[in-house]
Every structure is written in structure tokens, then in C-alpha cells.
Backbone as XML, in Angstrom:
<?xml version="1.0"?>
<chain id="A" units="angstrom">
  <residue number="1" name="MET">
    <atom name="N" x="0.845" y="-1.181" z="0.000"/>
    <atom name="CA" x="0.000" y="0.000" z="0.000"/>
    <atom name="C" x="0.887" y="1.239" z="0.000"/>
  </residue>
  <residue number="2" name="SER">
    <atom name="N" x="0.361" y="2.296" z="-0.575"/>
    <atom name="CA" x="1.101" y="3.555" z="-0.608"/>
    <atom name="C" x="0.948" y="4.291" z="0.722"/>
  </residue>
  <residue number="3" name="ILE">
    <atom name="N" x="1.722" y="5.322" z="0.902"/>
    <atom name="CA" x="1.669" y="6.107" z="2.137"/>
    <atom name="C" x="0.310" y="6.795" z="2.282"/>
  </residue>
  <residue number="4" name="ILE">
    <atom name="N" x="-0.284" y="7.217" z="1.177"/>
    <atom name="CA" x="-1.614" y="7.842" z="1.226"/>
    <atom name="C" x="-2.649" y="6.821" z="1.692"/>
  </residue>
  <residue number="5" name="ALA">
    <atom name="N" x="-2.559" y="5.596" z="1.223"/>
    <atom name="CA" x="-3.486" y="4.547" z="1.642"/>
    <atom name="C" x="-3.333" y="4.246" z="3.131"/>
  </residue>
  <residue number="6" name="TRP">
    <atom name="N" x="-2.086" y="4.249" z="3.626"/>
    <atom name="CA" x="-1.850" y="4.031" z="5.050"/>
    <atom name="C" x="-2.470" y="5.151" z="5.876"/>
  </residue>
  <residue number="7" name="ILE">
    <atom name="N" x="-2.343" y="6.382" z="5.410"/>
    <atom name="CA" x="-2.902" y="7.520" z="6.153"/>
    <atom name="C" x="-4.423" y="7.453" z="6.171"/>
  </residue>
  <residue number="8" name="VAL">
    <atom name="N" x="-5.029" y="7.151" z="5.029"/>
    <atom name="CA" x="-6.493" y="7.049" z="4.964"/>
    <atom name="C" x="-6.974" y="5.874" z="5.813"/>
  </residue>
  <residue number="9" name="LEU">
    <atom name="N" x="-6.310" y="4.724" z="5.711"/>
    <atom name="CA" x="-6.657" y="3.566" z="6.526"/>
    <atom name="C" x="-6.525" y="3.901" z="8.004"/>
  </residue>
  <residue number="10" name="GLY">
    <atom name="N" x="-5.448" y="4.565" z="8.371"/>
    <atom name="CA" x="-5.238" y="4.940" z="9.771"/>
    <atom name="C" x="-6.292" y="5.896" z="10.281"/>
  </residue>
  <residue number="11" name="LEU">
    <atom name="N" x="-6.634" y="6.883" z="9.477"/>
    <atom name="CA" x="-7.658" y="7.847" z="9.890"/>
    <atom name="C" x="-8.995" y="7.149" z="10.107"/>
  </residue>
  <residue number="12" name="LEU">
    <atom name="N" x="-9.414" y="6.345" z="9.152"/>
    <atom name="CA" x="-10.713" y="5.681" z="9.259"/>
    <atom name="C" x="-10.727" y="4.637" z="10.375"/>
  </residue>
  <residue number="13" name="ALA">
    <atom name="N" x="-9.650" y="3.876" z="10.517"/>
    <atom name="CA" x="-9.586" y="2.881" z="11.594"/>
    <atom name="C" x="-9.568" y="3.566" z="12.952"/>
  </residue>
  <residue number="14" name="GLY">
    <atom name="N" x="-8.862" y="4.681" z="13.069"/>
    <atom name="CA" x="-8.835" y="5.433" z="14.321"/>
    <atom name="C" x="-10.195" y="6.014" z="14.668"/>
  </residue>
  <residue number="15" name="LEU">
    <atom name="N" x="-10.893" y="6.546" z="13.670"/>
    <atom name="CA" x="-12.237" y="7.086" z="13.907"/>
    <atom name="C" x="-13.213" y="5.988" z="14.330"/>
  </residue>
  <residue number="16" name="ILE">
    <atom name="N" x="-13.131" y="4.832" z="13.687"/>
    <atom name="CA" x="-14.011" y="3.718" z="14.049"/>
    <atom name="C" x="-13.691" y="3.231" z="15.459"/>
  </residue>
  <residue number="17" name="ALA">
    <atom name="N" x="-12.409" y="3.126" z="15.782"/>
    <atom name="CA" x="-12.019" y="2.686" z="17.128"/>
    <atom name="C" x="-12.499" y="3.668" z="18.185"/>
  </residue>
  <residue number="18" name="LYS">
    <atom name="N" x="-12.393" y="4.966" z="17.914"/>
    <atom name="CA" x="-12.874" y="5.965" z="18.868"/>
    <atom name="C" x="-14.387" y="5.905" z="19.019"/>
  </residue>
  <residue number="19" name="ALA">
    <atom name="N" x="-15.102" y="5.562" z="17.960"/>
    <atom name="CA" x="-16.556" y="5.457" z="18.034"/>
    <atom name="C" x="-16.987" y="4.206" z="18.801"/>
  </residue>
  <residue number="20" name="VAL">
    <atom name="N" x="-16.223" y="3.132" z="18.688"/>
    <atom name="CA" x="-16.573" y="1.871" z="19.344"/>
    <atom name="C" x="-16.184" y="1.887" z="20.816"/>
  </residue>
  <residue number="21" name="MET">
    <atom name="N" x="-15.018" y="2.422" z="21.137"/>
    <atom name="CA" x="-14.502" y="2.416" z="22.502"/>
    <atom name="C" x="-15.231" y="3.459" z="23.341"/>
  </residue>
  <residue number="22" name="PRO">
    <atom name="N" x="-15.806" y="3.056" z="24.471"/>
    <atom name="CA" x="-16.477" y="4.050" z="25.318"/>
    <atom name="C" x="-15.466" y="4.981" z="25.977"/>
  </residue>
  <residue number="23" name="GLY">
    <atom name="N" x="-15.901" y="6.189" z="26.234"/>
    <atom name="CA" x="-15.036" y="7.173" z="26.869"/>
    <atom name="C" x="-14.859" y="8.384" z="25.975"/>
  </residue>
  <residue number="24" name="ALA">
    <atom name="N" x="-14.408" y="9.443" z="26.578"/>
    <atom name="CA" x="-14.222" y="10.693" z="25.843"/>
    <atom name="C" x="-12.730" y="10.958" z="25.685"/>
  </residue>
  <residue number="25" name="GLU">
    <atom name="N" x="-12.155" y="10.499" z="24.585"/>
    <atom name="CA" x="-10.746" y="10.748" z="24.318"/>
    <atom name="C" x="-10.610" y="12.145" z="23.741"/>
  </residue>
  <residue number="26" name="ARG">
    <atom name="N" x="-9.731" y="12.906" z="24.279"/>
    <atom name="CA" x="-9.501" y="14.261" z="23.793"/>
    <atom name="C" x="-8.248" y="14.287" z="22.926"/>
  </residue>
  <residue number="27" name="ILE">
    <atom name="N" x="-8.310" y="13.561" z="21.818"/>
    <atom name="CA" x="-7.203" y="13.593" z="20.868"/>
    <atom name="C" x="-7.737" y="14.112" z="19.551"/>
  </residue>
  <residue number="28" name="GLY">
    <atom name="N" x="-6.903" y="14.825" z="18.850"/>
    <atom name="CA" x="-7.325" y="15.450" z="17.604"/>
    <atom name="C" x="-7.234" y="14.517" z="16.413"/>
  </residue>
  <residue number="29" name="LEU">
    <atom name="N" x="-7.416" y="15.096" z="15.262"/>
    <atom name="CA" x="-7.456" y="14.337" z="14.018"/>
    <atom name="C" x="-6.098" y="13.720" z="13.681"/>
  </residue>
  <residue number="30" name="ILE">
    <atom name="N" x="-5.032" y="14.438" z="13.932"/>
    <atom name="CA" x="-3.698" y="13.914" z="13.615"/>
    <atom name="C" x="-3.355" y="12.739" z="14.527"/>
  </residue>
  <residue number="31" name="LEU">
    <atom name="N" x="-3.626" y="12.866" z="15.824"/>
    <atom name="CA" x="-3.358" y="11.750" z="16.727"/>
    <atom name="C" x="-4.281" y="10.574" z="16.464"/>
  </residue>
  <residue number="32" name="THR">
    <atom name="N" x="-5.501" y="10.840" z="16.008"/>
    <atom name="CA" x="-6.403" y="9.760" z="15.619"/>
    <atom name="C" x="-5.832" y="8.997" z="14.439"/>
  </residue>
  <residue number="33" name="THR">
    <atom name="N" x="-5.267" y="9.715" z="13.474"/>
    <atom name="CA" x="-4.644" y="9.079" z="12.316"/>
    <atom name="C" x="-3.432" y="8.256" z="12.736"/>
  </residue>
  <residue number="34" name="VAL">
    <atom name="N" x="-2.599" y="8.822" z="13.603"/>
    <atom name="CA" x="-1.432" y="8.091" z="14.104"/>
    <atom name="C" x="-1.878" y="6.852" z="14.869"/>
  </residue>
  <residue number="35" name="LEU">
    <atom name="N" x="-2.917" y="6.991" z="15.679"/>
    <atom name="CA" x="-3.479" y="5.864" z="16.408"/>
    <atom name="C" x="-3.886" y="4.754" z="15.451"/>
  </residue>
  <residue number="36" name="GLY">
    <atom name="N" x="-4.560" y="5.109" z="14.369"/>
    <atom name="CA" x="-5.006" y="4.118" z="13.393"/>
    <atom name="C" x="-3.866" y="3.473" z="12.637"/>
  </residue>
  <residue number="37" name="VAL">
    <atom name="N" x="-2.860" y="4.247" z="12.246"/>
    <atom name="CA" x="-1.719" y="3.687" z="11.505"/>
    <atom name="C" x="-0.925" y="2.734" z="12.403"/>
  </residue>
  <residue number="38" name="VAL">
    <atom name="N" x="-0.648" y="3.161" z="13.630"/>
    <atom name="CA" x="0.070" y="2.280" z="14.563"/>
    <atom name="C" x="-0.786" y="1.053" z="14.883"/>
  </residue>
  <residue number="39" name="GLY">
    <atom name="N" x="-2.099" y="1.268" z="15.011"/>
    <atom name="CA" x="-3.001" y="0.141" z="15.235"/>
    <atom name="C" x="-3.012" y="-0.832" z="14.072"/>
  </residue>
  <residue number="40" name="ALA">
    <atom name="N" x="-2.960" y="-0.321" z="12.848"/>
    <atom name="CA" x="-2.912" y="-1.186" z="11.671"/>
    <atom name="C" x="-1.631" y="-2.014" z="11.655"/>
  </residue>
  <residue number="41" name="ILE">
    <atom name="N" x="-0.530" y="-1.389" z="12.003"/>
    <atom name="CA" x="0.739" y="-2.116" z="12.060"/>
    <atom name="C" x="0.689" y="-3.177" z="13.149"/>
  </residue>
  <residue number="42" name="LEU">
    <atom name="N" x="0.193" y="-2.805" z="14.326"/>
    <atom name="CA" x="0.072" y="-3.758" z="15.427"/>
    <atom name="C" x="-0.888" y="-4.888" z="15.073"/>
  </residue>
  <residue number="43" name="GLY">
    <atom name="N" x="-2.033" y="-4.549" z="14.500"/>
    <atom name="CA" x="-3.000" y="-5.568" z="14.105"/>
    <atom name="C" x="-2.439" y="-6.517" z="13.067"/>
  </residue>
  <residue number="44" name="GLY">
    <atom name="N" x="-1.712" y="-6.000" z="12.096"/>
    <atom name="CA" x="-1.076" y="-6.848" z="11.089"/>
    <atom name="C" x="-0.030" y="-7.763" z="11.682"/>
  </residue>
  <residue number="45" name="PHE">
    <atom name="N" x="0.759" y="-7.229" z="12.614"/>
    <atom name="CA" x="1.778" y="-8.039" z="13.285"/>
    <atom name="C" x="1.129" y="-9.152" z="14.100"/>
  </residue>
  <residue number="46" name="LEU">
    <atom name="N" x="0.077" y="-8.809" z="14.865"/>
    <atom name="CA" x="-0.590" y="-9.820" z="15.687"/>
    <atom name="C" x="-1.279" y="-10.883" z="14.839"/>
  </residue>
  <residue number="47" name="ALA">
    <atom name="N" x="-1.923" y="-10.460" z="13.759"/>
    <atom name="CA" x="-2.591" y="-11.430" z="12.878"/>
    <atom name="C" x="-1.587" y="-12.377" z="12.240"/>
  </residue>
  <residue number="48" name="THR">
    <atom name="N" x="-0.442" y="-11.856" z="11.839"/>
    <atom name="CA" x="0.605" y="-12.693" z="11.258"/>
    <atom name="C" x="1.175" y="-13.638" z="12.311"/>
  </residue>
  <residue number="49" name="ALA">
    <atom name="N" x="1.386" y="-13.127" z="13.533"/>
    <atom name="CA" x="1.931" y="-13.964" z="14.604"/>
    <atom name="C" x="0.960" y="-15.073" z="15.002"/>
  </residue>
  <residue number="50" name="LEU">
    <atom name="N" x="-0.337" y="-14.818" z="14.890"/>
    <atom name="CA" x="-1.337" y="-15.830" z="15.232"/>
    <atom name="C" x="-1.633" y="-16.785" z="14.084"/>
  </residue>
  <residue number="51" name="GLY">
    <atom name="N" x="-1.006" y="-16.560" z="12.925"/>
    <atom name="CA" x="-1.136" y="-17.479" z="11.809"/>
    <atom name="C" x="-2.284" y="-17.185" z="10.861"/>
  </residue>
  <residue number="52" name="PHE">
    <atom name="N" x="-2.743" y="-15.954" z="10.822"/>
    <atom name="CA" x="-3.831" y="-15.589" z="9.917"/>
    <atom name="C" x="-3.328" y="-15.049" z="8.587"/>
  </residue>
  <residue number="53" name="GLY">
    <atom name="N" x="-2.063" y="-15.230" z="8.286"/>
    <atom name="CA" x="-1.506" y="-14.756" z="7.024"/>
    <atom name="C" x="-1.020" y="-13.324" z="7.134"/>
  </residue>
  <residue number="54" name="ASP">
    <atom name="N" x="-1.034" y="-12.625" z="6.015"/>
    <atom name="CA" x="-0.595" y="-11.228" z="5.965"/>
    <atom name="C" x="-1.805" y="-10.352" z="5.676"/>
  </residue>
  <residue number="55" name="PRO">
    <atom name="N" x="-2.485" y="-9.860" z="6.706"/>
    <atom name="CA" x="-3.723" y="-9.134" z="6.469"/>
    <atom name="C" x="-3.533" y="-7.714" z="5.942"/>
  </residue>
  <residue number="56" name="ILE">
    <atom name="N" x="-2.381" y="-7.122" z="6.143"/>
    <atom name="CA" x="-2.186" y="-5.741" z="5.714"/>
    <atom name="C" x="-1.469" y="-5.750" z="4.367"/>
  </residue>
  <residue number="57" name="ASP">
    <atom name="N" x="-2.196" y="-6.170" z="3.329"/>
    <atom name="CA" x="-1.566" y="-6.215" z="2.018"/>
    <atom name="C" x="-2.308" y="-5.386" z="0.983"/>
  </residue>
  <residue number="58" name="GLU">
    <atom name="N" x="-3.624" y="-5.326" z="1.048"/>
    <atom name="CA" x="-4.387" y="-4.543" z="0.079"/>
    <atom name="C" x="-5.389" y="-3.666" z="0.801"/>
  </residue>
  <residue number="59" name="PHE">
    <atom name="N" x="-5.645" y="-2.489" z="0.268"/>
    <atom name="CA" x="-6.493" y="-1.499" z="0.920"/>
    <atom name="C" x="-7.935" y="-1.962" z="1.024"/>
  </residue>
  <residue number="60" name="PHE">
    <atom name="N" x="-8.478" y="-2.585" z="0.009"/>
    <atom name="CA" x="-9.890" y="-2.952" z="-0.016"/>
    <atom name="C" x="-10.160" y="-4.369" z="0.487"/>
  </residue>
  <residue number="61" name="ASP">
    <atom name="N" x="-9.191" y="-4.988" z="1.130"/>
    <atom name="CA" x="-9.367" y="-6.322" z="1.685"/>
    <atom name="C" x="-9.961" y="-6.206" z="3.089"/>
  </residue>
  <residue number="62" name="ILE">
    <atom name="N" x="-10.977" y="-7.011" z="3.393"/>
    <atom name="CA" x="-11.657" y="-6.924" z="4.687"/>
    <atom name="C" x="-10.720" y="-7.274" z="5.838"/>
  </residue>
  <residue number="63" name="SER">
    <atom name="N" x="-9.773" y="-8.183" z="5.606"/>
    <atom name="CA" x="-8.834" y="-8.536" z="6.676"/>
    <atom name="C" x="-7.932" y="-7.369" z="7.038"/>
  </residue>
  <residue number="64" name="THR">
    <atom name="N" x="-7.632" y="-6.513" z="6.076"/>
    <atom name="CA" x="-6.851" y="-5.310" z="6.355"/>
    <atom name="C" x="-7.610" y="-4.409" z="7.318"/>
  </residue>
  <residue number="65" name="TRP">
    <atom name="N" x="-8.887" y="-4.206" z="7.055"/>
    <atom name="CA" x="-9.699" y="-3.319" z="7.892"/>
    <atom name="C" x="-9.925" y="-3.902" z="9.282"/>
  </residue>
  <residue number="66" name="ILE">
    <atom name="N" x="-10.177" y="-5.201" z="9.359"/>
    <atom name="CA" x="-10.384" y="-5.827" z="10.671"/>
    <atom name="C" x="-9.117" y="-5.732" z="11.507"/>
  </residue>
  <residue number="67" name="ALA">
    <atom name="N" x="-7.976" y="-6.043" z="10.916"/>
    <atom name="CA" x="-6.708" y="-5.974" z="11.641"/>
    <atom name="C" x="-6.414" y="-4.541" z="12.079"/>
  </residue>
  <residue number="68" name="ALA">
    <atom name="N" x="-6.673" y="-3.565" z="11.225"/>
    <atom name="CA" x="-6.403" y="-2.171" z="11.565"/>
    <atom name="C" x="-7.308" y="-1.694" z="12.700"/>
  </residue>
  <residue number="69" name="ILE">
    <atom name="N" x="-8.576" y="-2.053" z="12.653"/>
    <atom name="CA" x="-9.507" y="-1.604" z="13.687"/>
    <atom name="C" x="-9.213" y="-2.290" z="15.021"/>
  </residue>
  <residue number="70" name="VAL">
    <atom name="N" x="-8.935" y="-3.586" z="14.995"/>
    <atom name="CA" x="-8.595" y="-4.292" z="16.242"/>
    <atom name="C" x="-7.303" y="-3.732" z="16.831"/>
  </residue>
  <residue number="71" name="GLY">
    <atom name="N" x="-6.322" y="-3.495" z="15.999"/>
    <atom name="CA" x="-5.076" y="-2.901" z="16.486"/>
    <atom name="C" x="-5.293" y="-1.506" z="17.051"/>
  </residue>
  <residue number="72" name="ALA">
    <atom name="N" x="-6.129" y="-0.707" z="16.393"/>
    <atom name="CA" x="-6.425" y="0.640" z="16.895"/>
    <atom name="C" x="-7.168" y="0.581" z="18.220"/>
  </residue>
  <residue number="73" name="LEU">
    <atom name="N" x="-8.057" y="-0.397" z="18.380"/>
    <atom name="CA" x="-8.757" y="-0.559" z="19.659"/>
    <atom name="C" x="-7.782" y="-0.910" z="20.781"/>
  </residue>
  <residue number="74" name="ILE">
    <atom name="N" x="-6.807" y="-1.760" z="20.477"/>
    <atom name="CA" x="-5.794" y="-2.116" z="21.479"/>
    <atom name="C" x="-4.977" y="-0.891" z="21.860"/>
  </residue>
  <residue number="75" name="ILE">
    <atom name="N" x="-4.536" y="-0.129" z="20.868"/>
    <atom name="CA" x="-3.750" y="1.077" z="21.135"/>
    <atom name="C" x="-4.577" y="2.084" z="21.930"/>
  </residue>
  <residue number="76" name="LEU">
    <atom name="N" x="-5.851" y="2.250" z="21.585"/>
    <atom name="CA" x="-6.724" y="3.189" z="22.293"/>
    <atom name="C" x="-6.953" y="2.741" z="23.727"/>
  </residue>
  <residue number="77" name="PHE">
    <atom name="N" x="-7.087" y="1.436" z="23.960"/>
    <atom name="CA" x="-7.231" y="0.921" z="25.313"/>
    <atom name="C" x="-5.997" y="1.238" z="26.146"/>
  </residue>
  <residue number="78" name="VAL">
    <atom name="N" x="-4.822" y="1.027" z="25.576"/>
    <atom name="CA" x="-3.572" y="1.331" z="26.277"/>
    <atom name="C" x="-3.467" y="2.835" z="26.526"/>
  </residue>
  <residue number="79" name="TRP">
    <atom name="N" x="-3.837" y="3.646" z="25.536"/>
    <atom name="CA" x="-3.816" y="5.107" z="25.671"/>
    <atom name="C" x="-4.694" y="5.542" z="26.847"/>
  </residue>
  <residue number="80" name="ASN">
    <atom name="N" x="-5.919" y="4.982" z="26.923"/>
    <atom name="CA" x="-6.834" y="5.327" z="28.011"/>
    <atom name="C" x="-6.287" y="4.882" z="29.362"/>
  </residue>
  <residue number="81" name="ALA">
    <atom name="N" x="-5.664" y="3.722" z="29.424"/>
    <atom name="CA" x="-5.103" y="3.230" z="30.672"/>
    <atom name="C" x="-3.963" y="4.119" z="31.142"/>
  </residue>
  <residue number="82" name="ILE">
    <atom name="N" x="-3.124" y="4.550" z="30.230"/>
    <atom name="CA" x="-1.994" y="5.417" z="30.595"/>
    <atom name="C" x="-2.479" y="6.803" z="30.977"/>
  </residue>
  <residue number="83" name="SER">
    <atom name="N" x="-3.400" y="7.368" z="30.203"/>
    <atom name="CA" x="-3.852" y="8.735" z="30.489"/>
    <atom name="C" x="-4.692" y="8.789" z="31.761"/>
  </residue>
  <residue number="84" name="ASN">
    <atom name="N" x="-5.464" y="7.739" z="32.078"/>
    <atom name="CA" x="-6.232" y="7.720" z="33.310"/>
    <atom name="C" x="-5.333" y="7.563" z="34.523"/>
  </residue>
  <residue number="85" name="ARG">
    <atom name="N" x="-4.271" y="6.814" z="34.393"/>
    <atom name="CA" x="-3.330" y="6.633" z="35.489"/>
    <atom name="C" x="-2.585" y="7.930" z="35.762"/>
  </residue>
  <residue number="86" name="ARG">
    <atom name="N" x="-2.263" y="8.663" z="34.716"/>
    <atom name="CA" x="-1.515" y="9.905" z="34.857"/>
    <atom name="C" x="-2.351" y="10.979" z="35.533"/>
  </residue>
  <residue number="87" name="VAL">
    <atom name="N" x="-3.669" y="11.020" z="35.259"/>
    <atom name="CA" x="-4.545" y="12.027" z="35.829"/>
    <atom name="C" x="-4.850" y="11.731" z="37.278"/>
  </residue>
  <residue number="88" name="ALA">
    <atom name="N" x="-5.020" y="10.465" z="37.624"/>
    <atom name="CA" x="-5.442" y="10.105" z="38.980"/>
    <atom name="C" x="-4.372" y="10.237" z="39.988"/>
  </residue>
</chain>
């Protein structure tokens, strides 16, 4: 995938993860995109490690989107755990 595809995938996966995960995250559009891109990389790594093949290969493949969204949810969960610990 090209860098533009990674950015679009990251933005959309980050937005979906923020919509699914309960809580009010105060992160902007750029951090949401970074969250999604890092989540896509993490999701692809985990899917490959678990033996599901290489899910992050094509933009319009459903496995790419599932891996990116699951990875973004994991990153968002960790983000919330760290930010809640820091505030308390």
C-alpha cells in the first residue's frame, strides 16, 4: 500500500475505534490518524503472529480493515489506561 493509503486507513480505523470504545478521548485528528496507523501495524503483526496470514496487504481487503480496527482498539485501550493513570 502507498503512504496515502496508510494515512487514509489509519484515519478511518482510528475514527471507528474511537466510536466503538467508550469514553471521551480528547485527541485530535492527527493523533487519531497516528493511532489508526500504529493500530494497523500492530493488528497486522498480531494477525501474522497468530497465523492468519498477511492481512495488511491490500487497501480494499476486509482482513486489512479488521486488523487495523482491532489494532487501533488495542492502542486506544492502552492510551486510556496510561492517560487515566496519569490524571489520577
